[in-house]
N, C-alpha and C positions, 0 to 999 in steps of 0.2 A: 123674604117679607119683614120678619123679625128685625134685621138689621135696617131696613128702611123705616122702620117705624121707631127705633133706637135714636137713630141720628137727629132727625129734627126736634124730639123731646129734649135731648141732651142740649142742643142747641137754643131751645127756647128757655131750658134752665140756666143756662150760662150767660144768655142775653139778659135775663131778668136780673141776674147777679152784677153784670157790669155795669150796668147803666142804672139801678135804681139806689138812691141814699134815703135810708129812713130815719128819721129823726124823732123822737118822741116828745112832743110838744108840751107833753104835761110835766115831765122830769125838768127841762128847760124853763118851765114858766115857775114852777115851785122852787127850784134853784135859785133862780133870778129873785123872787120875791124875797126868799129868807136870807140872800146875801144883800140886797138893798136895804132890807129891813135893818139887818145887822150894822150897815155901813153908818146908817143915820142914828143907830142908838149906840154905837162906838164913838160918833162925834159928839154926842151929847155927854157920855159918861167920861169922855177923855179931856173936854176942851178947858176945863178949868186946871187939870193937873198939867196938860200940856202947856198952857200958856203960862203957868209959874214956874214949869222947869226947862223949857226950851225957848220961850218967848214967841213961839208960833202954835196958836191956838188948834191949828188943825194939822199938827205934827202927825198924831197916830193916825188920823184919816187918810193922810197922803201915804203913809207907810203901807196901811191897810190896801188902798187902792192898787198900790205896785205889786203887792202880793197878789191881790186878785187878777190883776194883768198876766202875771206869770202864771197861775194856776190855771188861766183859761188857755193860755197858750199851750200848757202842759197837756189839757184836756184835749185840746185840738189833737197835738202829737200823738196820744194814746189812741184816740178815735182812729187814727189811720193804722193802726197796728192790730193783725188779725188775732183774735182770742187763740187761734190755734198756735201761733206762733209763741205767746205767753205761756203757753202750757208747755209747749217744747222747752223754755227757757226757764221754767218754775225751778229747777233745781240750782241754776246760775242766781237765779233773784233770792232764793233762800239762802246762798253762801253770801251773797252781798248784804242781805239784811244781819247775818251773822257778823259779817267785818264790822258795819257800821255801829253796832252795839257793842263790840270789842274796842273800837277805836275813839269812842266817846268816852270810855273809863279812862284812858292813857292821859295822865298830866301833861298839859300843853296843847294837846287837841282837844280834849273835852273840856268845856267851859263851864264854871261852877257858878250857878245862879240861885238862889235863896236856897242853899244848902243842897241843891241835887245837880248831879253833874250829868246834864241831859242835852246840851248843845254841842254840836261839833263845829270848831271854829277853824275854818281853812280859808286862808286867802281874804282875811277882813271880812268874811262872812259867817254867820252862825245859822245853824240848822237843827231843829229838833228831831233826832232820826229816828227817835221811837214812832212819830207819826207815820214815817215812810216805811220803816222796818214792819209794821203790824200789818202794812197792806201786803208787802211783799210774802210775809207769812201766810197770810190767808189765800193768796194766790197760790202757795205750794200746796195749802191745805185742800183748795178745791181741786187741784190736779191729781193730788194723791187719791182722792176720794173718787173722783172720775175714773181713775185707772184700778183702783180696787173695790169697786163697789159691791160686788159679789162676796168677796171677803169681808167686807165690813157688816154685811148682812148676816152673815155666819158664824164668824170667829171674833172672840173678845181679843186676841192676838194682834188683828189687823187693827183694832182701835186703839190698842195701847200704844203702837209706834207713832202716830201723828201725837197724840197726847204726850207721850216722851218729849217731842220735839217743842210743843206747847210748854212744858215744864222748862226746858233749858231756855227759851226765851222769857218766859216770867222772870226767872232767876236772874237774867242779863238785866232787865227792866228793873227789878227790885234793887238790882246792885246801884241804880244810879241816883237815888231812889226813885221809882215812877209806879207805886202800887196801883194808881188809877189805871194807867195803861196796861199793866199786867192783867186786871181785873177785864178789862173790855176785850182784850186778845182771847183770854181764855173764854169768854163768853161767846164770843162770835165762832172761835174755834169749835166749842163744842156745838154750837146750833147748827153748823155746817156738815158737822160729821152725823149728827143725828137726822139732818133732812137727806144726808146721802145714804141712808138705810141702817145705820147702827142700830142694833136693838135697845130698846127702852131700858130695860133692864140692866144691860152694859153700861149706859151713860149715866143713868141714875147712881148706880154704883160708884162709877168714877168719880161723879160730881159731888157726892157725900165726901168723898176723901178728898177732893180738889179744896172744897168749901172750909172742911178741917183743917187743911194746910194753910189756907189762906188766913183761917182765924187764929191758929198757932202764931203765925208770922207777925200777925197784928198785934197781939196780947204780949208777945216776947220782946217788942221791939219797944223800948221807951217812948221813942218820937211818935210812932204810931198810936202807942196806948194812949199817950197825952191828947191825941186827936179824937179818938174815940170817945174818953172821959168827957172832953170838953165839948163834944157833940151831944152826949146825953144830957148834960145840964149845962148849957153854956152861960146862964144867967149866975153860976157859982162864982164864976172868974170873968166877969163882963169886961174888965180891963187886962185879962192876960190870955189865958188858952181861948177863951169863948169871946175875944173881942169881934173877930171878924163875923162869927156867926151873929152874935148879937145885932150887930149893925146891920147884917143882911135881914134879919128877921124885921127891925125897924123899919127898914125901907120898904119891905113888901107889906108890911101893916099899914103904913101911910098910904099905899097906893088906893087901899078901898076898892070900890067899883070900878071908876072911870080915870082913877089916877090924879095926881097933882098937876098935871100938864107936861106936855113934852118941853124939856130942857129946865124944868124947874124942881127937880130932885136936889134934895138937901144933903143927903147921905153920900153922893158923890162928891160932894167939896170938901175932900180929906179926911173924911169919916170912914169910909167904907174902902178897906184895902182890895186892890185888885178889880176897882169898879169898873173897869172896861175890859176887864180879861176875864177871869173866871166867875166874876160876880157881876156880870154884865145883866143877867137874869133879874136880879134883884132891883136895879136901877130901872130897869124896864117895868117891872111891876109897880114901882113907886110912881113913875111918871104917867104910865097908861093903865094902872089898875089891873082889874080882873079881865077888864075887856081885852086888852092887850097881851095878857098870860094867854087867856083861852086861844086868842089869834095865833100866837105863837107856836102852841101846843097844835092845834089844827094843822099848821103849814108842815109841822115836822111829822105828824102822823099820817098825812097825805102823801108827803115824799117818801116816808118808810112803806106804807101801804102800796105805792107805785113799784118800788123796788121789788116787792114779794109778787106784784103782778107780772113783772117783767120775768121774774123766776120761774112762775107758773107756765106762761108762754113757752120758756126755754125746756120747760119738762115736757111740755106737749109735743114739742119738736124734738125731744129726746136728745137734748144737747145738755149732757149732765154738768160739765166744766161749767158753761155758761150760767145755768140754773144756779150752782152754788155760788158763783162769784155774785150774782145779782142779790142772793139770799144773803151773801156775807156782807154787802154793803147795807142791807136793810138791818141785820142785826147790829152792825157796827154804829150806825146812825142812831139807832134806838137806844142802845147802851149807852152812849157817850151822852145824849141828850137827857136821858133817864137820870143819870148819874150827875149831870150837871144842876137839872132844875131841882134834883133831891139835896144835893147839897146846899143850894140857894135857900131853899125851904126848910132846912133843918131836920130833914128825915133820913139824910144819910151823913157819916162822916166825911169831913172836909176833904177833897181830892183836888188836885191840881189839873182838872180835865176842863178845856173850853167847850162852850157850846158851839156845835159845828156849824159852820159858814156865819156865825154871828160874832162871838167873842173875837176880841182883838189877839192875833196870835198867827203871825205869817205862816210859819211851817206848817199848821193846822189847816188854815185856809187854802194853801197851795196844794197840799195832799188831798184833802176833799174834794176840791174841784178837778183833781186829775182822776179821782174816785168816781166822779160824774162822767167826766169822759169815757172811762171804761164803762160804766153803766150804758150809756148812748150807744157805744160800741157793740155791746151785747144785744140791746134792742135791734140795733141796724142788721145783725148777723142772723138772730132770730126770724126776723122779718123776711128777710131772703130766704132762709130756710123752707118758711111755713109757705111762701107764696110761690117758691120754686117747685115745691112739692105740689101745689095746687095745680100749677102749669103740667107737671107730669100727668097727673091723675086725668085732667083735662085731655090733654095729648093721647092718653090709654085708653078714653073714651071714645 
């Protein structure tokens, strides 16, 4: 009798898994809205510079569209990969991340741009490896925490192992140098380990040490120290170390409530450096005002909230690895958007971090869209697990 009941229930569950494809329309809509908004603003912010330097005013838009197409294709491929397989391969993905960050430091392979060796140059193509490496590291952290959840809740040693790994990757990122990416990776990794069950006092204790170490690194490097002092009082050197920030603040100030109008920014006309990349938000604030700023922030907050909502659904389904990956996406987007907006507004030291899905940056856009594909895969598997369990309960009844 028991066997006869078990067979149809198992068949029902496998049937649900084989036929259903669950897509989170909220994530898709929010991602598309931010992406399209970004494409419009990249066009506006870059049209004058592109026309002057290349003769094609839509040069950067076209390249960003190609990156978006590659990112969407990558998202589709990732969506077809089961999270269980990613978890099994997490050690190999970690080794790949280490290899990329080491290779980029090799002269001839690593391409130096604006004083930093962050781009791996292979076959005529350049790719900022830190973008992908951070994702691979967070996948490993999620797998480690899912395997060692009980140890993390009881032992400081279990927490120190992944933190040692994060320290290694932070050192490799700082060697490029890429202080912003190191900070985002550390914050997202810390958050995932805390959500996995690490004790608060252990996390806070290690966090204090990490903040002290990052502060020491900042003040002992003349390059980083100049950035910090320039951030504290940019008007002391408006044509030197504070030039970029003062131009950004002028752009934001000109925007007022409703902005000067789309396409009418003055600061993007060769005044504000990196107007279509790291300082796109300042141009957005100038052209669309406080209304555009609030709309942008609302879109990002909604995307972050939805990622944590999916993480909560995964937790209810007892899918620890899925939960941590979804939360990792939310933390990563939150930290990078917060830092970028904070830098543009002068409340944080200048960092070379793009605004996710919006700023011009092909590596960042491709990797972020692949992240979105992974988040959609997590939602798909969580829904299958949840509905499959419901079928089993109904069969048992």
